[in-house]
N, C-alpha and C positions, 0 to 999 in steps of 0.2 A: 777623517782624523782617526788614527788607530788607537791612540791612548785615551782613556777616560779622564784621567787627572793630569794636571801639569804641576808637578812638584819641582822639577828641574827643567830648564829649557831643553836639556838633552832628551827629554821625553818626546820631543818633536823631531821628525826627520828634517833634513835641510830643505827638502821639497815642501814639507808642511810649513816650515818657518817662512819660506819665501812666499807661499800662498797667503799667509796671515799678514806679512808686510805689505803685499800688493793689495789685499783687501783693505787694510788700514788706509792706504793711499786713495783707494776708490771712495771710501767713506769720507775722507778729508776733502776730496774734490766735490762731492755731492752728498752731504749728510742727510738731506731731506729724503733721499731714496731709502734710507735705513731707519727712519723715525718710528716705524711700527713693527719692525721685524721681531721684537721680543715682547710684543703685547701679551699680557697674561702670564709672563714669566717672572720669577722672583729670584733675586740675588740675595744671599745672606752674607753680610760682612761681619766676621768674628775677629775683632782686633783686641788682642790681649796686651798690647803695648801701644804707646802713642803713635799717631800718624796724622799727617795733614794731607799731603799730595796723594799717596797711594789710596787711602781710604776714600777721599773725595773724588779721586779720578775713577775709581770703580763705581761709586754711586752715580756720578755724572754719566759715565758710559752707559750704565743700565737705563737711566732715565732717558737719555737721548736715543736709545734703541726702543723706547716705548714700554720698558718693563718697570718693575718696582723693586724695593729692597727692604730687608729686615736686618736685625743684628744688634751688636753693641760695640761701643768704642772704649769701654772700660769694663773689665771683667768684674769689678766690684758692683756693677749694676746688673749682674746676672747671677744665676745659681752657682757660678764658679766660686763666688764669695762664701757659699755655704758648704763648699767642699766637693761639688760635683766634678766627676772625672771628665777628661777630654772625650773618652769613649762615649759616655752618656750624652754629653752635650752634642756631639757630632751626630750620633744616631738619631736624636730627636730633630735637630735642625735639618739634617738630610732628608727627613720626611716632610718638612715644611717648604723647603726651598728647591729650586731647580738647579742651582749652582751655588757654590760656597767659595768665598775668598777668606783665607785665614792668615793672620799675622800673630806671631808668638815669640817671646824672648828666648825660648829654649830651642835648640837645634834639633831638627828631625820631626818637629811637631806636625808639619803639613803631611809628611809621609805617614805618620801615625794616624792622623785624621782620615786620610784616604782609605785606610783599612777598615773603617767602620761607617763610611758614608755611602748612602744610596745615590746621592747627588755628586756630580763632578766637583773636585776640589782643586782650587788654584792656590799655590803657595804665594802669599803676599809678603813673605819675609819670615825666616825662621832663625832667630838669634843672629849670630855672626856667620851663618852658613851660606844660604842662597837667597836670591831675590829675582826669580825668573821674569816677572812682569816688568821690573825695572830694566832688565837686560833687553826685553822685547822693546821697551820704550827707547833704549839706547840705540838698538840696531835700526829701528824705524827712523830715528833722528839721523843717524849716519847715512842711511840709504838715501834720504832726502837731501842732506846737506853736503855730503861728499860724492854722492852718485855711485857709490860702490861699497862693498864690504870686504874687499881683499886688497892686497898690495899696500898696506898701511903700516906706519910706525906709530904704535899706540902707547902713550905714556900714562901710567896710573900712579897717582900721587896721594900720599897721606897714610891712613890706617888701612894697610893692605892685609893685615892679620884678621881683623874683625869685620872688614868691609864686605858684607855679603853681596853687594852690588858688583864689587871688583871680582869676586870669585866667579859669579855667574857670567860676567862679561868676558873674562878670559876664556872660560870653558867654551862659550859660543863662538867667539872670534877666532879661536884656534882652529876651527873647522874650515875657515876660508883661507885660500892659498896666499902664501907670501906675507902674511901678517907677522909682525914681530913686536915684542913688548919691551918697554923700558919701565922697570919697577922702581919707583922713587919713594923710599921710606927710610925710617931708622931701622937698625937691626932688630929692635924689639917689636916692630910692627910690620915685619916682612910677611909675604904671602905664605900660607901654610904649605906643607910638603905635598899634600894631595893635589894642590893646584899646580905646583911645579911638575908633578907627575903627569898631569894632563898636557902641559906644554911639551914635555919630553916625549910623550907617546905620539903627539901630533907633529913632532920635529919642528916646533916653533922656536925661533931664536928669541932669547930673552936675556936681558942684563939687569942687574940690581945696582942701583946707584943711590947716593944720599944727597944729591944736589939738584934741585929743580932748575936753577939758573943754568947749570952746565948741560942739562938734558934737553931743555926746551927747543934749541935750534933744530934738532933732528926730528921733531915730532910732527905728524900729520893730525893727530888727535891727542888732546890732553884731557884726561879724566881725573878731575880733582875730587877729593873726598875729605870730609871732616874727621878730626880725631874724635872718636865716639866715647864721650865721657861715661855713658851708661855701661860700657863693656869693661871698664877698669875696676879692679878690686878695691882701689883706694883713690881718694882725691889726690894724694901725693904722687901716685903713679901717673895719673892723668896730667898733672901740672908739669911733669917732666917731658911730656910729649907734645903738648899743645903749642901752637904758634911757631913750630919749627919750619913748616912749609907754608909759604904765603905767596899767592900769585898776585902780582901788581902790574901796573902799566910799564914800569921800568923793565921787568923781566920780559914783557911782550915785545920790546924793541928788537930782540934777537930772534923772535919766532917767525915762522913762515907766514906769509900773507894769507894763505888758505888754511891755516890751522883752525880746527874746530875745538872749542872749549866746552866740555860737558861737566855736569855735576848732578848727582842724584838728589841733592838738597835734603835737609835744610843746610844752609850755609851758616857758619859761625864766624870765623875770622880768617879762613884760608883763601878767600878771594876778596880783594878790596873792592869797594862799591864802584870805583871809577872804571873798573874792567867791564862793568855792565854795559857801558856805552860803546865798547869795542865791537865791531861787526863780527868778530870771530867768536864772541861769547854766545853760546846757544842754549844755556841751561834753562832759561825761562821758556824759550820755544820748545825745548825738550819736554816740558810738562804738558804742553798741548798735544804734541805727538803722542805722549803717553796715553791720553784719553782715547785717541783714535786706535792706538795699539790694543788697548783693553777692550774697546768695542769690538774689534775684529776677533780677538781671542774668545770673548764671551759668545759671539755669534757662532764661531767655529765649534766650540765645545758643546754648545747646546744642540748641535746636530748629531752628537753621539747618542746612539739609541739605548744604551744601557742605563737603566735607572734602578738597578738592583744592588743590594748590599754586597760588598766584596766578600769572597769566600774566606773562611778562617785560615789564617797563616800560622804555621807551626814554627817553633824555634829551630834554628839551625845548630846552635851551640848552647851549652850550659854555662854561659859566662855573661857578664854585664859589661857594657861599654865603659871605657875608662875616661871618656870625655865628661868632665864635671857639668857641662852645659847640655848634655844629651837628654832628650825628653824621657828616655827609658829609665833614668834614675829617679824621676818624679812619678811617672805613671808606670808603676811597677808591674802591672798586669800585662804590659806589652811584651810580646815574644822577642827574645834576643835573636836578631837576624844579622848574620855576617856573611861576607864573602872572603874566601881565603886567598892570600897573596904570598907567593914565594914559599909556602909550606910552613912558615913560622909567624905569620902576621894575619890578623883578621881586620877587615874594614867594616865598620858599622854601616848598615844599609839605611839607617835613619839620618845620621849626621856626618858620615865619612870619617869618624874618629878611628884611631888605630889602636889595636890591642895586640900585644905579643902573646902567642900561645905558650 
C-alpha cells in the first residue's frame, strides 16, 4: 500500500481497493486464520462526536485480529476539555498507538491529524465531508450482494448535502464503468458542487429528483440516509426537512426484485420497520460486512513501514478557508493549503471548501 493514511478512499488505487475487498472476503470466509495477525498492536479510537457502529466496528475488528485499543468516545473525558489542541493530542497518541481512527464534527480534521501523527491515520468521519471506511463497508457489501461494482443505477436518498457517507460513496463508485446516480433530495439538501464535479469529470450520468416513489423502479441499489439533525443550524430548519423521504413496503412494490437497500445507520424514521423483513434490505448485514472491511484495512495499513512523523507542511496561500465548518478556523496554527482551479478559485485541501481569489 503506497499511502500511509486513509483520509479519503481516493487515497487508494482501484487495485489496492480491490485487494482490500478480497481480503475482507477471505477474512469473512475463515476468520480464525486472522485471529492473531495484530497481536501486540494497538489501535487508538479518537471519537470527538457520538458513534455506535463505526466506533464498535473498529474496536471489534482490532480485537478479532488479536490486537487491543485505547482512546476516548467523548472529548470531555480527555485533555481536549482542558483546551488541548488537535496537534498535541495526535502527536502524543501517535507515539502510543500503531494506528489511529479519528472521528470529528469539523471537516478536514482527519487530514489535519495526519500531518502530525507518526502512526497511520484513518478518517472515521469528518463533519459532513467524508467517511471512507463506511464507503469501504458499502463496496464490500455491494461486491458480495450484487456480485459487481459496475453497471448499476444507484439511488441516494435523504440528506445529500451533509451526508459524508453519500459523498464518499459517489466518489468511489464513479470510478467503476457505467454506474449512474439518481440523487433524491430536497433542493436544500442536494449534493455539494464538488461532488457534482467528481461525477462530471468521471463522465458519470446523474439526475436530481425529489420523489423516491418515482425513482425507485429504475434502481439497482437504494442508499437511504437520515436527515442529520446535528448538521442544522436550528431545530426549525431541521423540522422543515425531516420525514419527507420515507421508504416503506408500499414503495417497494414497484422496485426491482434484486434491488439492494443500504443505509449507513442510525435510522430515525426514513425506513419503516416492516422493510427490515424484506429480503432486499441489507443494512443490518452491511454492519457485519463493515467489521470485515475494517479488519482488512487495518491489516493492510499496518504493513506500511513508515512510523515517522510527517514532514512540516508550509502554507500555499495567505488566506483562510471560507467553509465555516473547516478545522482550520478552529485550529488556527494549521497551514492554509489550497489547490487552484480555473485561475480564480481555491479548493481547501482539508475540507474541499471553495474560496474565490
